N, C-alpha and C positions, 0 to 999 in steps of 0.2 A: 765509094763509101767503105768498101772492104780495105782499101789501101790506107784510108784515114785511120780506121780501127787498128790496123797493124802498125801504125806509127811510121808509115813510109812516106810521109809528106811533111811539109813545113808547118811550123806552129801557127802561122797565119791562117793556113787552110783549116787546121784543126779548130781554131777559134770560130771561123765562119760556120763550119759544119755543126759544131756544138751549140752555137747560138741560134741555129735555124729552128723554125717551128714546123714540126712534122704534122700534117693534117690530112684528112681524107681528101681524095681528089675532087669531091664535089664542093669543097670549100673554095676552090678556084672558080671564079664566075663562069669561065668558059665551059666548065664541066658540071655546073649546078644541076643540069637535067638528069644526072646520074644519081642524085640524092634519093635514098629509099623513102618510101612512105612511112612516117612515124610521128606520133604525137610529141615525143621528146627527142632529146639529143642522143645519138649513138656514140659519139665521142665528144670530148671537149672541143668546142669551136676555137677558131684562131684567136678571137678577141679574149677568150678566157685564158688561154695559155699565155698570151702576151701580158695580161693583167697580173698573172702569178709568176712572171719571169724571175723575180727576185726571191720567191719562196723556195723552201726545200722540197724537192720532188720526192714523194714516197712511192709512187707507182705511175702507171701509164695515165691514169685519170685522177690522181690524188696528190695534193700539195699540203704543206704544213708551214705555219708561221707562229712564232712565239711572241706574245704581247704581254704587257704589264697592265693589269686592270686597275680600277680606281682605288682598290684596297692595297695596291702595291704588290699583289701576287702575280707570279708568272703563269700564264695559261697558254696551252697549245690550241690554236685555232686551225681547223682543217677546211680545205677548199677542194671541191671536186665534183665529179659527176656521179650521182646516185639515182638509179632507176629512171634515167632520162632527165633528171632535174639537176640544175647547177646550184649548189648550196654551200653555205658556210655552216659549220657545226662544231659543238663542243662535246667531247665524249664524257658521259657522266657515270659510267660503270656498267655492270651487267644488266641487260634488258630484262632478265628474269625478276628483278626487283620491282619492276613496274613503274608506270608514270606517276603513281600515287606518292612517290618519294618527294616530289616537288609540286604539291597541289597548287601553290600560288603562282607558279610559273607557266603551267601548261595553258596554251592558248592566249597568253597575254601579248597584246600588240601583234607584231608580225611573226612571233616566235611560236614554235610548237615542240612538244616532246615526242620523239619517235623512236621506234625500234629499228635499228639499222644493223642487219645481221644479228650478232649477239650483244650489241652495244645499245645502251640507252643514250640518245643524243639530243642536244638542245640545238634546234635547227632554225636557220634564217635563209629564205630564198634570196638568190642573187639576181639583180636586174640584168637583162641582156645588154651587151655592148659596154659593160662597165670597164673603166680603165684601171691602171695600176694604182693610181691615187685613190680612186673611189673604193677599190677592193681593200686597200689598206685601212681606210676609214671605217668600212663596214666590219672588218675583223676586230678593230678596237671597240667598236660599238657593241658587238655581240658579247665580248668579254666584260665590258663595263656594265651592260644591262643585266647580265647574269649575276654578277657580283652584287649589284644594287638590289635585285630581286631577292637574292638569298639573304641579304642583310635585313631587308624589310620583313621577310618571313620569320627570321630568327627573333627580331624585335617584337613582332606581333605575338609570337608564341611564348617568348620568355618573360614578357611583361603583360600578364593577363589583365583585361579590363575588369572593372567592378561589375557585379550583376546589375541588371537594369532595375530602375526604381519600380515599385509596384505599379501595375498599369490600371488599378482601380476596378478591374473586373471582379465579380464575385468568384470566390473560390469554387463554388459549385459549377459556375459557367465554364470555368477553365477545365474542370475535371470532365464534365459532361460533353464538352466539345472536342476533347482530345481524341485523335485517331487511334484505332486499335493498335497500330504499330508504333505508338509513341513510347515515351520514357518508361512506362511501367514495365513493359516487356515481361511481366509476371502476372498475366491476367487472372482476375478472379471471376469465376463463373457462377452465377446465381442459378440454382436449379428451378424446377417448376415451383410456382409460389406455394408456400406451405402455410398452414394456419398458425404455427408457432415455431420458434427457433430456440436453440439452447447453446450454451458453451459448456464443455465438459472435458474431463481428462480421465485417464485410467489409472487406478491404484494397483500396485503390485503387492499382493498379500502372500508373502513368503517369509518364513522365519529368518531373522537377521543373519544367522549363521550360514544360511543356505543361499542368500542373495549375493551374487557376485556381479562384477561388471559384465562378464561374459554371459551370465544367465539373463541379466536385464537386457543386454543387447540382443540376445536371441529372441526374447519375448517382444522387444520393440520391432524387430524385423517381421515377426509373425503378424503383429498388429497392423503394420503398414501394408503388408501384402493383402490383408483381409479388409481393412477399413480405411486405407489411404492416410492413416495417421497413427502415430505411436503413443508415447506417454505424454506428449505435449497437450496443452489445452487446444481444443478444436471447436470451431463453430459449425453446428449441424442443424439441418432442417428436420421437421417432423418426418418420420420414416427413416431417420438415421442417416440421411444423405449428407455427405460432407459439403460444406460451403467454402470454408477457408482452405487455401492451398497448403501443401505439406511444408512449404518453406517458411510458414508463419505460425506461431503459437498465439492464440487469441483467448483472452480472459473474459472480455465483455464485448458485445457487438449488437448492433441494431440496424434496421433497414426500413426505409420508407417506400412502400410499394407504389405510391403515386408518382414519385420522382426517380426511383432507382438509386437514391443517395444512400450511402453506407457509412457507418462510423464504427470504429473498433479500437480496442487497446490491445497491444501485443508486441512481440519482438521476433527476430529471426529464430528459426530452429537451426540445429547444428548441421543439417544437411547442406546449408548454404556454404559452409566451410569444409565440406566433405569429412565431417567428424561423425563417429558412430552415434546412432540415435539414442543409445543409453544415456548420453550426456543431457538429453532433454529432461529425463527424469531427475538426473543429478542436479540440474539447475533449479528444480522445484524443491527437492528435499535436502539439498546441501551436500549430496554425496560427491559432487565434482570437487568440492574443497576437502573432503575428508576421506571416506572409505574408498572411493574410486582412485584417488591419488595413492593411497596406501597399497592398493592392489596393482599399481603400476600403470595406471591410466590417468595421468594428470591432464589438465586442460578443461575446456568447456566453460560456459558462463557460470557465474556464482550469483544466484538470486538476482537476475537482471531486472532492471526497471522496465515498465511497459510504456511504449510510445503510443501517442494518439495517431490513429490511421483514419484517413477519409478516402472515399472512392465513389465510383459510379458503376452500377451494374450495366448501364447503357453503353458506356464506352469501354468497360473492362479495366479501367485504371484504378489502382489501389496504391496509395502513397502515404508515407509517414508525414504527418503535419507538425508534430511537436514532440521532441525528445527531452525537453527541459523539465518535464513533470512526469512523475510515476503514476500513470492513470490506471486506476483499478476498476472503475465502472464508468460507463458512458450512456448517454441518451441523445436522441435527435428529435427536435420538434419539427415534424414534417412540413407544416404550412410555412414556417419562416426559415427553415434551414439552420436554426441555431443549435449548437452542440453544447450539451452539459457534460462536465467531467468531474468525477470525484478523484482527487489526487491523494496519494498516501505520502505523508511527510516523515513518518517515523514514529515509533512508539504507538500511542493510541490517538495520534493527531492526523487530521486530513485537511483538505481544502476543497471547496467547491468553486468551479470556474465555468464561464461561458465563452464560447467561440462564436463570433458573429459571421455573417455571410462572406466576409473577406478573409476569414481565418484568424482574425486577431483575438487574442485571449484577454478576458477581463476577470480578475479575481472577484468572487462574491464575498466569501468569508472563510476563515479558518473554522474547522469543526473539531470538537474533542470527543473522546470516548468511542472511537471507531476501531473495528478489528481489521478492516481492509477488504472485506468481502461484501459490504453493504451495497445494494442497488441504489442508483440515483435515477429519478424519474420526473419528467415534466408533467404538470397538470395539463388538462386538455387544451386550454387556451395558451399555454406556455408562460403564464405569469408567475407561477410558483413551482418550486422544486422540492421534491420529497426525498429525503435520505432516511431509510428505515433500517433499524437494527433488529436482530432476532428477538431481543427481549429488552424491556426497560423503557424505551422511548423511540420517538422518531423526530427528525429535524425538518422543519419547514423553512424554506429560504425564499424571500421575495426576489424574483429575477431582476427587477428594475433597480433595486437599491442594495441588495445584499443583506437587508435586515433578516434576522432569523429568530426562530422560536423553537424551544425544546418542548415537544408535545408528549404527554404521558400516554401515548397510544403507540404501542410497538407492533412490529410484524405486520405492517400495513401496506396497502396499495391504493392508488386512485380508483374511485368508483365511477364507472362511465355513464351510469343511467341517471345521475342527478348532480346538481351543482354542489360544490363545497363539501364533498363527502369522501370518506376513506373506508375501505374494507379492511378489517383486521382479523386475524385468526388468534383466538385466545385459548389458553390451556388452563383449565380449572378443574380440580378434583378428578383428574384422569379423563376429562372430557375435552374434546377439541371442537370449538364452536366459532364459526365465522360471524362477525357482527359489523354493522355499519355505524360509523361515527360521523356526525355532522360538525364541520368546522364552523358553520354559521350559527348553529344552536349550542355548540360546545357540549354535546351530549350524544349518547348512543340512541339511535332511532330504529334499529331493527336487529333481530337475532335470527340467524338461519339455522336449519336443522344441524345437529351434531354430525361431524364427519366420521364416517366408517369406511375403512379401507378393506379391500378384498384379500387382505393377508394380515397376520399378527404384527403389532407394533413392538419395537424393542422395549423391554421393561425399563431400562435406564433412560431412554430418549424417545418417549412416545409423542414426538412433536412434528409439526409442519412449519416450515419457514418460508419467508419471502414470497407471498402470494402474488400472482399476476392475474388480473380479471379480464376475461374475454370482452371484446367491445360490445357484445349484446348483453352482458351481465349475467349470463347463464352458467358459466363455468369459471373455475380458477385452476391455474397451474400452481403447484407448491412443491417444495423440496422436503424430503423425509428420509430418515435412515431406515425405514421399514424395508423388509425384503431380505435381510440377513438374519442369522441366528444370534442369540445373546452370546453363545460361546464364541462365535466368529468375531463379534464386536469386542469381546474381552481380549481376544488374542491380537487382533489387527486394527481395532477401531472400525469405523464404518464411513463410507462415502455418502453423499446425498444422492437420492434417486428421485425421479420425476413422477409426481402423481397428478392425475387429472380428475377433478372433483366437480360434480353437478351440485349447484347450490340449492336447487329446489328440494332435493331429498338427502343431500349430504353424502351420497355414494361416490366413492373414489376408487381408482385403480392405478396401478403402476403402469406407465406407458412402455417401459422396456424391462427386460430381465436385468436384475442388478449385476449379474456376472456375464462375461463374454465367453466363458469356458466352463466345462463341466467340473473341472478341478477346483473351481472357485479361487483362482489365483488372480484373475484380471477383473477387477470390480469397477463399474462405472462410478464416476463422482461428478455430478452435475453442479456447475457453479452458478448458472443463472438460466432462467426460462422466461420467455415473454411471447405474447401474441403479436402477429405481424400487422394486422389491420389497424389503421389509424383510429384512435378513440374519438368520441365526440368532443368538440371544443368548448366544453363547459367552463364558465368562469368560476372564480373562487372568492368567497367572502368570509372574513373572519369575524367571529363573535367579538364583541367589544372587550371582554375579559382576555381573550387570546391576543387581540391586537395590542392590548396594553402591555403584554409580556414580550413584545418584539424587541430584540436587542440590536444595537448598532453592529454593523459588520466588523469582524476582526480581520484586519488587513496586514498585520505585522506578525512575523514569526521567523526565527533564525533559519528555518529550513525552506522558506519560500524562495530563496535565491535560485536563479536559473542555473547556478553552478552546482546545485544540490546533488544531482545524479551524474556528475561528470565522470566519476570512476567507472560506473556501469556503462556509460556511453563510450568511454575510452576503450573498453574491452571489445565492444561491437565495432567501433571504428577501426581499430588496428587489425582485427581479424578480417574485416570486410575489405579494407584497402589491400591487405596482402593477397587476398583472393583475386581482387581486381588486377593486381600486378601480374599474378600468375596467369590469368586468362589473357591479358594483353600480350604477354610474351609468347603465349601459345597461339596467338592470332584468333582467339575465340571471343564471342560477344561478352561484354562486361557492363554495358550501359544499365542493365537492370539492377546493378548494385549501387549505382550512384545516388538514388534518392535516400537510401539509408545512410550512405556516407555523409551527405550534406546535412541530414537531420542530426546525426550524432556529433557532427562538428560543432553545433551550436552550444550544447552544454560544456563541451571540452574547451571551447574558446572563452567561455565565461569564467572558467576556473583557472586562475593564474598558475597554480601549482601544476595542474595536469597539462596545461598548454605549454608551460616552460619545459616540462619533461618530454613532450612529443613534438614541439614546434620545429626543432632542427630537422627531424625526419620528415615532418609534414611539408615544410617549406622546400626541403631538398627534393622531395618527391614531385612537388609541383614544378620545380625547375627542370628536373630530369625528364618528366613526361613532356614538358614544353619543348625541350631540346630534341626530343626524339621525333617531333613532327617533321622538321625540314630534312632529316636524313632518312625518312621513310619507315622508321621502326613503328611509329604510330600512324595509322591511316584510317580512312573511312569513318565509321561511327565512333571509333575510339577517340578520334580527334575531338568530336563534340563532347563526349562524356568527360574526358580529361580536361577539356576547356571549362566545363562547369565546375570541376574541382578547383582548377586554377583561379577562377573568378571568386570562388568561396574563400580561398586562402587570401586573395587580395582584399576581400571585404574584411576579413579578420585583421589583417595587418594595418588597415587604415581605420580600424575602429568602427566599421559599418556593419555591426553584427545584425542589425535590423534587415539586412539584405540577404541573409542566409535563408534560402527558400528551397526546400526539396522539390516543390512543384515546378521549379524552373526547368527541371529535366523533361517536362512535357514537350519542350521544343526539340528534343532529340528526334532524329529521323527514325 
C-alpha cells in the first residue's frame, strides 16, 4: 500500500487499489464474530460504500451528490453515517434557528428535521442493502419532496384563505367558552361583586399657562401608580376598585351578574403603543392636536371614536365587537343577552341600535338633540329603551319596531317597583324633588321628599343628573357638581360627582371626595353610575295619548355609513399594526393586538379614500408576514395571529366585509 501511495507501481495496480472498498474486518463473513455489540453501525458497511461509489467523497463516512430538483434548482444531497444511522440529508442552515423555520415539513412522511452538529438537516433514513440505482433514486426523491413541500408552504402562506363563515353560535357562547389562554390575552378581572359601578375620569385643574405636557405626564404617572389608571376614562366598582385594565379607556359599561356577560364602549389607551400617558388626556380635550404639538410632543389620538366591546368575566375574554360606530352609551338586557347602544353621529345627532345574540347590529332609529353623554337603558322586560337627557325631554324607543316617542319628562330612569313607570328628578324654585311618572296613565303618580345633600350645592348649578334607581326602589345614584366651591367652579368648571340618595327621606351624601389630592388639582369626573343587580322584568304599557304620538323610525342619515369613523379607526389601525410588527421582530407576543386590528380594519375597508391610502401598505404587510413563515422569521403563535390578519385582508380584497370578525381570534392558542 505504501508503494502504491509513493507511485512506485503501475497505473493498473493504482486503479485496483483506489477502487477497492476498505471495510472493517468483521464485514468479511469469516470474521463476523469480531463485530462489537452495537445498536447502530460503527462504520459504513460495504453495501453502502458500493452504492455511493460514484458520489463525491467528503470524508471517511460522508459522501455528496448534486441533483436538480423539480423546480430546476441544483441541490447538494449528503449521504453517510450519523450517530450509527445511515441517512440522506439536506443541510438547511444553522441549527440555532430551530425546526420552527419549516413547520409544514417536520415529520411529514418519512422525513424529519434534525439538528446534526451545528446544522439543521432535512433527513431521510436509507434502507439496508440499497444499491447504487436505489440510492440515486432516493437522493432525487428527497430533493424533489423538499422543493414540493416548500412550494406548498409558500403558496399556503402567501395566499391566505377567507375567514370561515359564521358558525351560527351565539356570540356569548363563543366568549364564555373561550379558554383563558385564548385570543384576548389581555384578561379583564372582575373584582368581588359590588352594588354599583361607575365610569369616570380625572380632570386636571391647573391654570392653562402652567399646564404643560411634562406636568400632565408627571400627574398621569402619579395617578397610575396610585389608582392603576391615569387621565383616561376608567370603569370602577363601588369602593373605587378598578375593573377596566389600564390598556383600555372606557366611557360606558355594564355587567350582568347572573351570566358574567359584559358590555362597554371604549378604545386603546396610549400605553399600548408605549406613548406617554399625557396623551390620554390630550385625546379627551384636544391637546394632542394643539398645545401638546406646539410644546414639541406631537402624536397621540385625536378625539377617537369609541368601539363596542363585549366580554365574559367567566372566561376573562374582552374583545372589540364593532368599530364602525362611535358608541357613547351601552346597556345589556341580561335575560336575553341583547345589547343596546347609543351612537354619536355628529353635531347633536345620534342613533340607537341593538345587537342580537349573534352580535348582529340592527338600527332602531336616528335621534336628534343629544349631547353625547346621555345614558341608554332597557326597560325591565327589554321591550322599550329609554334615552334620557339632563333637561327638556326623554326619548322612548320600541325595541321591536324602532318606533319612538319624545317624552316631556327629562332626567329620568326606569322605576323597578311598578310597571310602566319612570323616576325623574325635577328642579323647581331651588328645590330638587324626585317624582314618579306613569307611562300607562300619562301622569305623575307620586312625589318623594326633597333631596338634601350633606354639603352645599353650587349656586350656578344646584342640580342632580341622570338618576339610577336601586332594584329595591329605596335609593338612587345621581350625578352632581356639588363638592367644589363656587370660586373653583368659576376658575376651572366642575366635574360630576356621585351622590347616593335615600328616597324615603331625601337624604344624600357624596360617595367619594371630589378631589384626589389636597391641592385640588385632580378632580373626579363621573360619567355614569348604575346598580349591578338585575331589575324586575316589568312590562311597559303606553297611555293611548302617548301611543298615538309614536313616530316611525328614522333609518336614513348621511353619517350612518359604516365608513363614518374610518379616519379615527385608521389611526388606531396604523399604530397597532406598527406595534405588532415591532413585537414580531423582537420575538415577543403580539396576538393580543389582533382583535383591535381586525375591528379597526372594518371601517377602513368601508371607506374608499382611506382604504386607497393604506391598501398598498396593508396588502404588502400581509404578503410580507406570509413570506416570513417558511423562512422561519414568523413562528409559533405569531403564525396564527398574522394568519388571521391575512384572512381579513383576503376578505376585504374579495368584497366579503361581512366576514371581518374580531372574535375569530378566539381560536388563537
